[in-house]
Residue, then its C-alpha position, 0 to 999 in steps of 0.5 A: x660921150x666916150x664911156x672912159x671919159x665918164x668913168x674917169x670923172x664921175x667920182x669927182x662929179x659925185x663928190x663935188x655935188x655932195x660937197x654942196x648938198x646931200x642927195x639921194x641916188x636918183x637926184x644925183x643921176x638927174x643932176x649929173x645927166x643935165x651935163x653928162x649922160x649917165x644911167x642909174x646903173x652907173x651911179x649906184x655901184x660908184x656910190x656903194x664903193x665910195x661909201x665902202x671907202x669911207x668917203x660917203x655915209x648914208x641916212x634915210x629921210x622921209x619922202x612925201x612921194x612914198x618910201x623913205x629915201x637914202x641920202x648920201x653925205x660926204x665925209x671929211x675923208x671924202x672932202x679931202x679926196x674931192x679937193x685932191x681930185x679937183x687939184x689933179x683935174x685942173x692940172x690934167x685938163x690944162x695939159x689936155x687943153x694944151x695938147x689938143x689946141x696944138x700948143x706943143x706943136x709950135x715949140 
């Protein structure tokens, strides 16, 4: 998949997933990678930026598999941003779908 496509939508994907459930970084990578191929090196800078912008907060949680894990949790500001991005995505994807399906060519 085109890198620019991924960059543009990854923030929305992360916020949407964290709106459903708190996750640790590798868990996010694993879940997103089911549908969109990404690497850990892509997600961690995004998580850091989203935290700095106040859209996420973190906490440590003990793990049965070793050291405590850093979990990411969406904030109320993050939820507002996610909802805004979802609205923008819907309008954008409808427009792109019309263009690539040739709707405008027949007018």
